[in-house]
N, C-alpha and C positions, 0 to 999 in steps of 0.2 A: 236616689233622686236629688238633683241639684237644688240649691236654695232658690234660684230663679224660677225653677219649675213649680215651686210651691206658691209663688206669688201670682196675683191675678194678671192676666194679659192686658197690657196697656195699648199695644199697637200690633195689628195683624196685617201683613202685606201679602196679597194673593195675586199671582200671575201678572206682575207689573211689567208693562211694555212701554217704552218711550221711543218715539220716532221723530227725527228731524227730516222732513221731506221723505225721500226714499230710503234714508239710512236709519236702521233700527239700532239704537245705542244701548238700550236695556231690554233684555229678552227673558220674559217669564220668571221674574225674581219673586221668591217667596221667603218670608221670614217673620218671626214674631219677636216682640220685645216685652218683657215683663216689667211691671212697675218696680222702679228702683234698681233695674238691671243696667249693667254697663256692657254694651255690645260694640265690638269694633268691626268696621267694614273695611277690608284691606284689598289692595290691588295696585297695579301700576297705573301711570297716567293713561287716560283713555279707556280704563276698564269699566267706567260707568258708575263708580261709587258716588261721586259728588252729584251727578245728575239724578241718581236714585234718591238722595236726600232732598235735593231741591224739588223734585217731583212731589214729594210728600206735602210740601208747602205750596205747591202749584206755582213755583217760581222759575220754571224751566223755559221761560220765554215762549216762543211759538211752537213748542214741542207738542205732538199728539200723544196723549197719555191714556192708556187703558189699564184695566185691572181694578183692584180694590185696595184701599188703605183704611182699615177700620180702627178708629181711635175710640178708646173706652169712653162711653157716655156721650159721644158726639156723632157716631155713625161714620159713613164713608167720606173721607177727605176729598176723594176724587170726584164725588157726586155733589158736593156742596156748591152753593151759589158763591159768588165773589164776596158778597156781604158777609156770609157765614164764615168764609175763610179769613176775612180780616179780623174776626173775633178769635180765631185760632192762632194766627201768626203773631208772634210776640206775646201771646197769652199763654195758652196751654202748651204750645210748642215754640221754643225760642231757638235761635241759631247764633253760633259764634263762627265768624268767617276766618279764612286763612290769613289774610293780610289786613290787620286792623287799620293801617294808615289809609287804605283805599275804602274801607268799610265805614269809617267814622267821618262825620261831617266836619270839614276843616274850618267852617265859619261859625261853629257853635262850640261853646266850652263843653267839657266832659259832663259837668253837672247839669247843664241845660239839656243835653242829649238823654241823660238818664231821667231827668224830671219830665221830659216830654212823654216817655213811656208810662211813668207813674200817673201822669195827668190823664192820659187816654185810657189806660187799662184799669186803674184803681180809683180814679176820681178824687185824688187828694187835692188839698189847697196848695197854693204856691209855696207857702212857708213849709208845709208838710213835705212837699216834693223836694225842696232844697235840703232839708235835714235828712230825709230818707236816702237821697242820692249820696250824701256824705257817709251815712251808715253802710250803704251797699259797697262803697269804695273801701271802707275800713274792713268790711267782711272779706274782701278779696286780697287784703294785705298790702294795699298801696300805702306807702309812707306819707304822712301829712295829708290825709284825705280831704280835709277842708280846703287846703291850698290847691290840691290837684283838681278838685271839683271846679275851680275857677280857671284852670289851664285849658289851652287849646290842644288838639291832638299832637301838633308838631312840637309842643313843648314837653312831651313825655318821651321816655325811652320806649324801646320796642316791647319790653316786658310789661311796663306800666300801661301801654296802650292795650295790650291783650287782656290785662286785668280789668281795664275799663270796659272792654267789650263784654267780658264775662259779667261784670256788674250790671250792664244794660240788659243782658239776657236774663239775669236773676230778678230783675225789677218786677216782672209780672208773676213771679212764683210759678214757673212752668212745671208741667208734669214730665215733659220730655225736652232735653237739650240736645240739639244737633251740633256737633263740634267738628267743623271741616278743617282738617290739618291745623289744629290750633297752635301747634308748636313749631311748624316748619320754618317760619321766618326768624326763629329765636336761637340764641346761643345754647350750648349744651346744658349749662347750669340753669339757665332760665327755663329750658324745656322741662327739666325735672321739677322746678318750682311750680310751673303752671299745671303740670300733670298732677302733682300732689295737691294743689289747690282744688282742681276739679274733683279729685277723689274725696277730699274733705267736705266740699260743698255738697257733693252727691249724698254723702252719709248724713249730713246735717239736715238736708231738705227732703231726702227720699225720692228725688227726681230720677228718672231714667236718663241714660246718656247713650247716644249713638255717635261713636267716635269714628271719623273717616280719616284714614291715614295710610301711608305706604311704609311706615317705620315699624318693623316687627318688634323691636325692643320696647317701643311704647305700648304695643298690644300686650306683650308679656307682663309689663309693669302695671297696666291699668285695667284691662278688660276682664269680665267674667266669661264671655263667649266671643267667638270670632266667626265672621262670615267672609269668605274669600271670593273675589270677583275677577273674572277674566273675560275681556271682550264682551261685556254686557251680560254675562251669565254668572249666576252665583254657583260656583262649582263645589263648594264644601263649606260646612258650618258645624259648630259644636263648641263644647267647653275649650278654653284656651289650652289647658294642659293636654287634652286629648288630641287636638288638631296639631299642636306643635310636637307632641311626643310621638304620634303615629299618624302622619298625614296620609290620606287615602288618595287624593288626586295628584296627578303628575305635576300640575302647575303649582300646587301648594308646596310640594317637595322641592320644586325648583326655586321658589321664593325663599324658603327656609335655608336652602343650601347656598344662597347667594350673599351671605354675610361675608365681609372681607376676610380673605385667608392669607396668612403670612407665607410668602414664597420669595425669599431674598437670599443672596449669598451671604452666609453668616460669618465667613472668615474675615479677619481684619487684614487690611493692606499691610505689606511688609513694613517693618520699623523704619522710620526715617522718610516715609513717603510724604512728599510735599502736598499740602492741601491745594485744591483747585480754587477754593474761595476761603479767604481769611479776613476777619475783621478784628480790630482792637479798639475798644472804647469808641465805637461808632455812634455818632449823634446826628439826628435829623431835626432841624428846628424850623418851624413856620413862623413868619411874622404875623402878629395880630394887632388890630387897632386898639388903642387905649381910649377909655371913655373921656369925654369932656375936652377941655382945651389942650390937655397933654397930647392928645392924638394928632394935633396939628404939627407937632415938632418931632415926635419920635414914636416908634412902634414897640409894642410888647413882643413877647415871643412865647410860642407853645412848643414844648419839647415832645416830639412825637416818638422818637427813639432815643433812649438815654444810656450811653455807655455799653452798647451791645458788643460782646466778644464771642466769636464763634470760629469754627473751622469745618470745612466740608472736604472730605477725602475722596479721591478718585473711586468711582464705582459704588459709592455709598449714598444713602439718603439721610438727610438731616431734616427732621420734622420740626415745624414751629407751630405750637398750639397755643390757643388763647381765645378769649371772647372778642366780639366786635369792638373795635376801638383800642385794642391792646397794643397795636403797633406792628402786627405781623405783616400786613401788606405794605406798609411804609418801609419796613426793613427790606422787603423783597424789591421794592421799586428803587431803593438806594443801591442795592447790589446789581440791579439791571442798568444802573446809570441813568435813571429817569428822574432822580431827585438829587440836589446838592447835599453833601454830607461833610462832616468833619471827623477826625480820627483816622485810623488806618483801614483801608479797604482795598484788597488785592484780589484779582481774578487771574488765575494762571500765573501768579507771581508778578503781575503788573498792576499798577494803581491807575484808577480813573484820573484823567486830567480834569480837575475841578474848574468851573462847574461841569459836572459829568455830562450834562446835556449838550455840551459843545461837540461839534462833529470834527474832531481832530483825527489824524490817522491812527493814533493810539486808541482813542475811544471807539473808532469804527472797528478796529481789530478785536477789541474786547466785546463789543456787541455781538460779534459773530460767535464768540466763545460761550456766551450765556444768553439763552433764549427763554421764552415764557409761554406757558399754556394757561389761558385765563379760565375763570369760573364758568361763565355762561357761553357756550359755543355758538349760540345763535347771535348774540349781540357782538361777539368778538370777530365774526366773519362778515365781510362786506357783502350785503345782499346784491350789489350791482356787479360783482366780479364772479367769473366762473371758477370752478375748482382749479383749473390750470393756472389762472391768473393769481388766485389766492396762495396756492402752495408754492408757485414759482417766483413770487415777488421778492423773496430774500436773495435769490440768485441774481436778480437784476441789480441789486445793490452791491453784493459782495463778490460776484463773479460776472461782471458786465460783459466780458469778452466771449461768453458762451453764445453759440448760435441758437436759433429758435429750436432746431431739431435736438441739439444737445440738452437744452434746458427742458424740453418736453420729455426726453428720455429719463432725466434725473427725477422729474415730477412723477412719472409713471413708476419708477423704481421705489421711491419713498412711499408712495401710496400703497404699493403692494406690501411693503414692510409693515404698514399699520393695518393690514387686512382689507384694503380697498383696491382689489385688482380689477383692471379694465375688463377682464374676461367675465367677472361676476357682475359688473355694473356697466352695462352698455352705455355709451355716450358719457362716461364718467367725467372726462375732462371738460366737457361742454356744459355740465349741469351747474345749477346755482344752489347755495346753501339751503334754501327752503325746500328743496327736493329730497332732503335727507332727514333721517331721524336724529334725535338728540345724541345718541351714542355715536352715530356715523359722523355727525358734525364735530364731535370732540376728537375723533380719529383724524379728521381733516386738520384740526388745530394742532395736533401732535405732529402730523406730517409737515405742516408749515414750519414748525420749530426745528424739526430734524434736518430739513433739506440743506441747511448751511453747515451741517456737521459740527454742532456745538459740543463743548465739554460738559456744560451744566444746563439743566432745565429747571426753571423756576415754575413750580406747579401751584397755582393760586386757586385753592379749593377746586381741584379738577373734576370732582365727581358730585359735588353738592347739588348741582342742578339736574341730576340724572336719577332715573328710577333704580331701585335696588339691584335688579338683575343686570342692568346696563352698567351700574357702578362696578360690579364685579368684573365685567368684561374689560372695562377701561383700565382698572387696576391691574388686571392680568396682562394686558398689553404693555403697560408701563414696566411691570416687573420683567417681562420677557425682553424688552428693548434694553433695559439696564444690564441684564446678563450678557446679551449679545454684543453690545456696543461699549460697555464699561462706562456708561453715563453716570453722572452725579446729579442727584435731585435735591432741590430745596423745596420741601413740601409744606405749603401753608394750609392749615386746616383748623377747624374747631372740633373735628370728629376724632375722638380718641381711638375708635376702632380702626380707622384708616391709618392712623399713626402706628398702631400695633402691627398692622398687616404690612406696611411699607417701609418703615423707618429703621435705621440702625441706631441713630442718636436722636435726642429730642431736646428742644428748648421750650420752656414755658414762659410766656410773656403776659404781662398785665401792666396797663398804664404806661407803656413804652419801655418798661424795664424787664430784663431777663431775671426771673425769680429763681429758676432752677434749670440745670442742664446735666446731661449725662446719657448713658445708654438707655434705650427704651425700657429694658428690664429694670434698671436701677430707679428710673424716675417714675414709671407708671406702676410698678409692682411694690415699690417702697417709697412713696413720695414723702419728702421732708417738709416742704412748705405748706402751710394751711390752705393756700389757694389751690395748689396742685392736688391736694387731698380732696378738696371740694369738687374739682374738675373731674377727677377719676371717679369719685363716688356718684356724681350725676350721670355718668355714662355707664354705670354698672346696673344691671337688672337684678333686683333682689331675688335671691334663690336661683339665679341663672348661672 
């Protein structure tokens, strides 16, 4: 008998159905949650996991909800009046949302927002609320809690905002915390910190936690039990070790099998092979205003990349890993010729003519050699252009002499290479980006980059906006294309697992500086720098 089975049941959900108009998005969900238990609800986007949680608090908008959700000591949440539910929300059940920047009020300080809950739920005086807000922030590990209580959300970092959200949730001493993708918007080291914080607070307070996530590593690290959802149906549930060790449902097996797998050509290029990208002491500097009267006469400077030295060989992948603000994307933009830089920077043995944004013949030739695939395929594809116009746009610039028919033939050929053949997708060339899934849109982005036949692809977090099974498909596509075409990849990511699967060599960046570099095995299996050690440790599942 598990420890959770010996505890009293806090929440029982029976035959939960949620419908928006004619579309049923949650179908017959049943589960229980014991007092003090940590249950993870996992599944891909659109599986119904977030709607299930929101339905418990009756926050699912105009959805039609049926079934039962029995909360210990309070009865059926779905049968309560709105007045009764207001006593439950933010009281016995609290919620931490995925994106704290949109969940927090930008016009109130963090302390005011926590104090508001304490005033409503606990009836404290103003002075008591102010001190309790500082104490709650201190409990979540925010540095200088008294100062942070007087800060507005935009003045905090991403990790600090998420800690503030957790402090707000804890203000009412809830029995149950609903945590909706609480680490998705955070860097890998911050993800580990927030997860450890939730575990510590759960042990201290004895509250139950329902964690909603698509990250299986988080589930292994955090939860006691796991429930797997697919298309609104709960297909499997049980203790984490049992479900991950011997999954019964085909969808669960597919989820577990979709962790990034290494499939690259391991052989080194012949000795003396010239790099396709080479930098030496590369610096990128932004001008910044100086305070006071000094700012009238001169500008300060912010060094975004300081002295980066690297080389990328033909047919190989160089991973660049680090947290947000480390300089990864700035380095990539300099290599793409989108930012002015100093130091040596060569692509295919040629240097950008600075400023690199100038449209000289040399720079235009270099732009053809190095192309980019962005993080979010939805925002990087114009919603007003068809597939044919999006993918063929580069040919209009670099091969303007092609006829319409020749350009269309090239577009069809490259789409087939990325797994989007006209035979499988009727009217493919006339469709718009919104008619495709996230994975299909990223394939369109890859096709757009490939059509001008580049030597180098800069992959800027190419899978971070995708579900885990779609991530594996896109990584598999990139691995296949590299083998077939001899492409070189500059892979920008904060995901150590993706680096292990894709890269031959890796650079570790922090605050614009390269702290450590070498082969993936050297750097990730035996990291020398303390920051690299923290980065690798944060991505490692204990006992996994």
